[in-house]
C-alpha positions, 0 to 999 in steps of 0.5 A, spaced: 863 972 629 857 972 625 859 963 626 859 963 633 852 967 634 848 962 630 852 956 633 851 959 640 843 959 638 843 951 636 847 950 643 841 953 647 836 949 642 839 943 643 840 944 651 833 946 652 831 939 648 836 935 652 831 939 659 824 937 656 827 930 654 829 930 662 823 933 664 818 928 660 821 922 663 821 925 670 813 927 668 813 920 665 814 916 672 809 922 676 804 919 671 804 912 673 803 914 681 797 919 678 794 914 674 793 910 680 790 916 684 787 918 677 783 912 676 780 913 683 778 920 681 774 918 675 771 912 679 768 916 684 765 922 678 763 916 674 759 913 680 757 920 682 755 922 676 750 915 675 747 917 682 746 924 679 743 921 673 738 916 678 736 922 681 735 926 675 730 919 672 726 919 679 725 925 679 722 925 673 718 920 674 715 923 680 714 930 676 710 926 670 706 922 675 703 928 678 703 932 671 697 925 670 694 926 677 693 934 677 689 933 670 685 928 672 683 932 678 683 938 674 678 934 669 673 933 675 673 940 678 672 942 671 666 937 671 663 939 678 664 946 676 659 945 670 654 941 674 653 947 679 652 952 673 647 947 671 644 947 677 644 955 679 641 955 672 635 951 675 635 956 680 635 962 678 629 959 673 625 956 679 626 963 682 623 966 677 617 962 676 616 963 684 616 971 682 610 969 678 602 969 681 602 962 676 608 959 678 606 960 686 599 958 684 601 951 681 606 950 687 600 952 691 597 947 688 601 941 686 605 941 693 601 945 698 595 941 696 591 948 696 585 951 691 584 958 689 577 960 692 573 958 686 575 951 686 574 945 689 580 940 690 579 932 691 584 928 692 583 921 690 589 916 694 590 910 690 591 904 695 599 902 697 602 894 695 602 893 703 595 895 704 592 891 699 596 885 701 593 886 708 586 887 706 587 881 701 589 877 707 583 879 711 579 875 706 583 869 705 587 871 698 593 870 697 
């Protein structure tokens, strides 16, 4: 009895091996038919992946160009801000000067041509070039 049992196991094992060989032969025929559709599938995937790669490259280039332009704008805005701060400081100094009496007197003398009570203002106008040319033509001088 013991001899029969191992033989049965062996026969079932060989039958399974034969079935696997038959299935692999059938699958080989199916692989040939599937290989043409598989080749198309892989070609399609390759094209799709190439399109994705091109899209990623274009996006990267556009993003880099945006970064460069934004950095240029940041530099320009920073320079404008620094100039505005300098102007603000200058205006603050002017406001401080206007609040002093001496500062107001200087503005009145220089800009408004005013003088204090004890002063006499003498304004000497220098002739302009056009007036001097007209005078020279009247006298016959070139």
